[in-house]
C-alpha positions in Angstrom: -19.0 15.5 -48.7 -18.7 18.6 -46.4 -15.4 20.3 -45.7 -15.6 19.1 -42.0 -16.0 15.4 -42.9 -13.3 15.7 -45.5 -10.9 17.2 -43.0 -11.8 14.5 -40.4 -11.0 11.8 -43.0 -7.5 13.3 -43.6 -6.8 14.3 -40.0 -7.8 11.5 -37.6 -7.8 12.2 -33.9 -4.5 11.3 -32.3 -5.4 9.6 -29.0 -1.7 9.1 -28.1 -1.4 12.8 -27.6 -4.2 13.1 -25.1 -2.9 14.1 -21.7 -3.2 11.4 -19.0 -4.7 12.5 -15.8 -2.1 12.5 -13.0 -2.6 9.9 -10.3 -3.8 11.6 -7.1 -2.8 10.0 -3.9 -3.9 12.1 -0.9 -1.5 10.3 1.4 1.6 11.0 -0.7 3.4 14.2 0.4 2.7 17.2 -1.9 6.0 18.9 -2.5 9.2 18.3 -0.5 9.2 18.3 3.2 11.7 20.4 5.1 14.5 18.3 6.4 14.7 17.0 9.0 11.0 16.3 9.7 9.8 13.9 12.5 6.5 12.1 12.6 5.0 12.7 16.1 3.0 9.4 15.8 5.8 6.8 15.2 9.0 8.8 15.4 10.1 8.1 11.8 12.4 10.8 10.4 12.2 12.3 6.9 15.8 13.0 5.8 17.7 12.5 2.6 14.4 12.5 0.7 12.7 9.6 2.4 11.2 8.3 5.7 13.6 6.3 7.8 14.2 5.1 11.3 16.8 7.4 12.8 17.6 9.4 15.9 15.3 12.4 16.3 17.3 15.5 15.3 17.1 18.7 17.4 15.0 21.5 16.0 13.1 19.1 13.6 9.8 20.0 12.0 6.9 17.7 12.8 4.2 16.2 10.5 2.4 12.9 10.3 4.1 10.4 8.0 1.8 8.9 5.3 1.5 5.6 7.3 0.4 7.3 10.5 -2.0 9.5 8.4 -3.6 6.3 6.9 -3.8 4.8 10.4 -5.4 7.9 11.8 -8.0 8.0 8.9 -8.5 4.2 9.0 -8.0 4.1 5.3 -5.8 1.1 4.3 -3.9 0.8 1.0 -3.8 -3.0 1.1 -6.2 -5.7 2.1 -5.1 -9.3 2.5 -8.0 -11.8 2.9 -6.9 -15.2 4.3 -9.4 -18.1 4.2 -9.8 -21.8 3.9 -9.7 -24.9 6.2 -5.9 -24.9 6.4 -5.9 -21.2 7.4 -8.4 -21.9 10.2 -6.5 -24.8 11.6 -3.1 -23.1 11.3 -4.1 -19.6 12.5 -1.2 -19.1 15.0 1.4 -20.0 12.4 -0.1 -17.7 9.8 -0.3 -14.8 12.2 3.3 -15.4 13.2 4.3 -15.3 9.5 2.3 -12.1 9.0 4.0 -10.4 12.0 7.5 -11.6 11.1 7.1 -10.4 7.5 5.9 -7.0 8.7 8.8 -6.6 11.2 11.4 -7.3 8.5 9.8 -4.9 6.0 9.1 -2.2 8.7 12.7 -2.3 9.8 13.8 -1.0 6.4 10.7 0.8 5.2 8.9 2.7 8.0 5.8 3.3 5.9 5.0 -0.4 5.5 2.8 -1.4 8.5 0.0 -3.7 9.4 -2.9 -1.6 10.5 -5.3 -4.3 11.7 -6.1 -8.0 11.7 -9.8 -8.8 11.8 -10.8 -12.3 12.5 -14.1 -13.6 11.1 -15.7 -17.0 10.9 -14.8 -17.2 7.2 -11.2 -16.2 7.7 -9.2 -13.1 8.6 -8.5 -9.8 6.9 -5.1 -8.0 7.3 -5.1 -4.3 6.4 -1.8 -2.5 5.6 -0.6 1.0 5.1 1.2 0.1 1.8 0.2 -2.1 -1.2 3.7 -3.6 -1.3 3.3 -5.1 2.2 0.0 -6.7 1.4 1.5 -8.2 -1.7 4.6 -9.4 0.1 2.7 -11.1 2.9 0.5 -12.8 0.3 3.5 -14.0 -1.6 5.2 -15.2 1.7 2.0 -17.2 2.6 2.0 -18.7 -0.9 5.7 -19.6 -0.7 5.4 -21.2 2.7 2.0 -23.0 2.4 1.2 -23.0 -1.4 -2.6 -22.5 -1.9 -4.3 -20.1 -4.2 -3.1 -16.5 -4.5 -4.9 -13.7 -6.3 -4.2 -10.0 -6.7 -6.7 -7.3 -7.6 -5.2 -3.8 -8.1 -7.4 -0.7 -8.4 -5.2 2.0 -9.9 -7.9 4.7 -9.5 -7.9 4.2 -5.7 -4.3 3.0 -5.4 -5.7 0.0 -3.6 -4.5 -3.7 -3.7 -6.7 -6.6 -2.6 -4.9 -9.9 -2.1 -6.8 -13.2 -1.6 -5.0 -16.2 -0.3 -6.8 -19.5 0.3 -5.9 -23.0 1.3 
């Protein structure tokens, strides 16, 4: 037995001490923004450490908020796929639920927005600027109409895919 193999036997590698790579989200602000900051796209104001709907302060800095940045880049954080015979026959009700849920969330959380609703023969796809909004709309559909609800989260891309079918 060599000295290296003998040392390896007595000193196993401690995997719990390996550094975890930090999650990189290019849409999350790097560092703290100067306060107040206003988004020229939507008018949201960054103050008290978060984005909120407020009166535009005088002499405010300007920068795109993460939601407007995602919309500009056409790079959603959440995808909600809606399909099935029920969805096809109740499209207007489902779209109303989607828009109402977005309005409630957006009133409190300016970064939670529906980016697009794409209608296809097999169903529709709702894209959102935030994973929580996609999850919330999926749960609201499931609560209102039952059906099958699935979540697929990709932590490397900070992306959520929600499938609802009935």
